[in-house]
C-alpha positions in Angstrom: 7.7 -9.1 -5.9 6.6 -6.2 -8.2 7.2 -5.6 -11.8 6.9 -2.5 -14.0 7.0 -1.9 -17.7 7.7 1.7 -18.8 7.1 2.5 -22.4 9.2 5.5 -23.3 8.4 8.1 -26.0 11.8 9.2 -27.5 12.0 12.1 -29.9 12.9 11.1 -33.5 16.5 11.6 -34.2 17.4 11.5 -30.4 17.7 7.7 -30.1 21.5 7.4 -29.7 21.6 10.2 -27.1 18.7 8.7 -25.2 20.3 5.2 -25.2 23.5 6.6 -23.8 21.7 8.4 -20.9 19.4 5.5 -20.3 22.1 2.8 -20.3 24.1 5.0 -17.8 21.1 5.1 -15.5 20.5 1.4 -15.9 24.1 0.6 -14.9 23.7 2.7 -11.8 20.4 1.2 -10.8 21.7 -2.3 -11.3 24.9 -1.6 -9.3 23.4 0.4 -6.4 19.8 -0.9 -5.8 19.8 -4.3 -4.1 16.0 -4.3 -4.1 15.9 -4.0 -7.9 16.2 -7.4 -9.5 15.8 -6.3 -13.1 16.2 -2.9 -14.8 16.8 -3.3 -18.6 16.3 -1.1 -21.6 14.7 -3.0 -24.5 14.0 -1.9 -28.1 11.2 -3.4 -30.2 11.4 -4.1 -33.9 9.6 -0.8 -34.7 12.2 1.2 -32.7 10.1 1.7 -29.6 11.7 1.7 -26.2 10.6 -0.1 -23.0 12.3 -0.5 -19.6 11.6 -3.8 -17.9 11.8 -3.5 -14.1 11.4 -5.9 -11.2 11.6 -5.0 -7.5 11.5 -6.9 -4.3 8.7 -4.7 -2.8 7.2 -1.2 -2.5 10.2 -0.1 -0.4 12.5 -1.0 -3.2 10.4 1.0 -5.7 10.4 4.0 -3.3 14.2 3.7 -2.9 14.6 3.7 -6.7 12.6 6.8 -7.2 14.3 8.5 -4.3 17.9 7.6 -5.4 20.3 10.3 -6.3 21.2 8.6 -9.6 17.5 8.5 -10.6 16.9 12.1 -9.7 20.1 13.3 -11.4 19.2 11.4 -14.6 16.3 13.8 -15.3 18.6 16.5 -16.6 20.2 14.0 -19.1 16.8 13.3 -20.6 16.0 16.9 -21.2 15.1 17.4 -24.9 15.2 13.7 -25.7 11.7 12.7 -24.7 8.6 13.2 -26.8 6.2 12.8 -23.8 5.7 11.1 -20.5 6.3 7.4 -20.1 3.4 4.9 -20.0 4.0 2.9 -16.9 2.3 -0.4 -16.1 2.8 -1.9 -12.6 2.1 -5.5 -11.9 2.4 -8.1 -9.2 4.7 -11.0 -10.0 3.0 -14.4 -9.8 5.3 -17.3 -9.4 
């Protein structure tokens, strides 16, 4: 099992728009990707966003990145992001 944490840089004042687009993507990921066991948007007390992800294996990650809903979501994020995500990938132990 593999995990990823994606810290997202959202432009100030664009938080509500970002959340709407991100939550729509998360719903599609959770409904259509059987190899994805967790895909949740989280918000820390300072207003920072993180997506917590957990996948069965490398094939499931590849399927996520190649999915039509993931590719199509890029247009929805245009103008909302303040920079690229910081992604940390990890192996799940236990």
